[in-house]
N, C-alpha and C positions, 0 to 999 in steps of 0.2 A: 526517359531513355531506359536502357536495360539496367536492372538492379540485381545485386547478388544477395540471395537469402542467407541469413545466419540461422542455422538449424541445429538444435541439440536434441537429446532424447525427450525433452519436455516442452519445447517451444519452437515456433518458427517466427522469425522476425525479418521484416524487410524494411531497412532504413535508407532513406534518400541519401545518396552519396554526394549530393551537392551541398549538404550541410557542412559546417566547419568540422575539421578532423577531430578536434577535441570532443565534440559532441557525439560524433559517430562512434568514436572509441568508448565514450561513456556508456552508450546504449549497448553496443556489441559486447562490451566487457562485463556488463552487469546483468542483463536480462537472462542469459542462459545460466549464469552462476546462481542467481537467487531462485530461479524456478527449479533447479536441481535440489536446493535446500527445501523448497516447498514439498516436492515429491518425497524426499527422504523423511522429513520431520512430520508430515501429515500422513505418511504411510501408504500413499497410493499414487498411481499415475492417472492422469485424465484419459478418458477413452479417445478423445480427440485433442491433439496439441493446440494450445492457444495460438492464434495468428495475430501478430502485432505488426501494424503498419505505422511507420513514422515518416511523415512528409515534411518537407521544408520549402518555404517560398518567401518571396519578397524580403530577402535577406539584406538587400541594399536599399530598400525603398521606405521602410518603416523605422522610425526612431524607437529605441527601447526594444522590447521583445514581448511576444504574446505566445501563450500555449493553450491550445484547445484540444479536448479529447472527447471521444464517444465510444461506448462499448455495446456489443450485441452478442449475447451468448458467449462463445469462445473467441470472439474477434474484438480487437481494440485498435482504434485509430487515433494517432496524435498528429496535430498540425502545428508546426512552429514557424514563427515569422520574426523578423526584426534585425536591425543592424547590431544590436548589443550582443547577439549570439556569436559574433565573430571573436569576442573576447571571452575566454574561459576563465573559470576560477573554481577553487575547491568547493565553495559554497554552492555554485551553480551545478557542479557535478553531483553533489549530494542531493540537491533538490530534484534533479531529473532522475537519479537513481531511485530515490524513494517513491517518486510519483509513479513510475512504471511498475516497480515492485508491488506497490499498493494496488494498482488497477488489475494487474495480472493475478494477484492473490485472490481477488474477488471470484475469479473463475474456479479456483480450488474450493473456496468457501461454499459456493452454490452447489458444487458436486458432492459435498459431504452430507451423509445422513445427519439431519439435525442442524445443518448449516444454512437453512433457508433464511433469507433476509426478513427481519422484523421491522416493518416500516413505522411502527409506533414508537420504537426506541432505536433510532438510526445511529446513535452514538456507539452502540454495541457493534454494529456492522462496520462503521468507518473506523472506530477506535481500534478494533481488533485487527483490521487490515493494516493500519499504521504500525501497530505493535509487532505484528508478525513480519512485516516488510523490514522494519529496522533490525529486528533480531536476525533475519535472514541475511541482511547486508553485513552484519557483524560476523555471522557464522561463515559467510563466504570470504571473509577477509577484506571486504570492500570498505567497511567503516571500522575505525579503531575504537577501542574501549572509551577513549577520551571523547571521541566524536559522538558516540552513543550517549554518554553521560551529559555532554553539552546539550544535545537535542532534548534529552529528558528534562533537564532543568528549564530549558526554554518552554517546553510544553506546560510545566508547572506554573510558570509565570503567566503564560498566555491563558491558561485555564482560569486562574484566579481573576485576571483582569477582565476576561470576557464574560464570566458568570456574574461577578459582582455579588449582589445579594440574592440573585435568583438561583433556582435549582436546575440541575442538569436535566431532570425529567421534563422541564418546561422548554428546553433549548430547541427541540424540534418544532413545536408549535410557534415559537418566536422566530424561527428561521435563523437561529444563532449558530451558523455553521462553524465559526471559529471555535466555539465551546464544544460542539459535537465532535470535532476532530481532536482537539487538544485534550479535553477532559476524557473523551472516549479512550484515547491512547493510554491515559493514566489508569483507567479502570483495569487494563490488562498488564500493567507494568509495575505499579506501585507495590513494593514488597513481594514481587513475583520474579523468580529467577528464570523461569522458562515459560514464556507466553504460548509457545506451541503446545506444551502439555496442558496448560489451562484451557486453551481453545478446544483441544480434543476432549477434555473432560466435560466442558460445557456442551458441546454438540452431542456427545454421547448421552448426556442427561436429557437434553431436549428431544433427541430421537426416542429415548425410552419413554418419555412422558407424552410424546405425540403432539407436542406444542412447540411453537417457535421459542427460541431462547429469549429470555427476558432479564432485566436487571435483577429481579429477585432470585432467579435461578443462578445467575452469575455469582451473586453474593453467597448463596448456599454452597455452590461448588468451590468458590474461593476460600471459604472457611475450612474446607477439608482438603485444599490443594496440597499435594505433596510432590 
């Protein structure tokens, strides 16, 4: 049926109005807010606004819930299903807020000089997206300082458990996506006050060198991070 678009200066979102109200409000209240932070902190607007579609279905047929998404250039689609979505919680709100902030942030990353994805070291791409998404959620007032700290501590535990005796450099080849996300996030947040500044410094260095950003380049930039 007819849908109402939620549009801001930075994004256009169309969310299925048949989804539970708490979930609709989570999306409509967070996506425009975090994309405004992206535009401000990264220093540019995209030439074309990202288009976000959020569809809901089988909300009374499937036990539990599932979330699937796919992206193409400046378009991202999410499909959510399941009975469990009728019941909201702060934990679920935060999960959906970060998920969409992370995915939309990739659009800004790709548009930045020096921000091209390095498939050989995917934790840099995914970890930076999580770090910037969480920082944007806090900047927008959607996550409290306590919630950010709790998330950070959780990622430290997850990173340690998922890596074990292995190295982060081997996580991609091993398909260890838990480590890629959790440990990658820590690469941009441990002893870092401003992940956005670190990301801008990293992409500027990559652009200047004419090569994709790498772990070695990140370590060099981080050593001089101010």
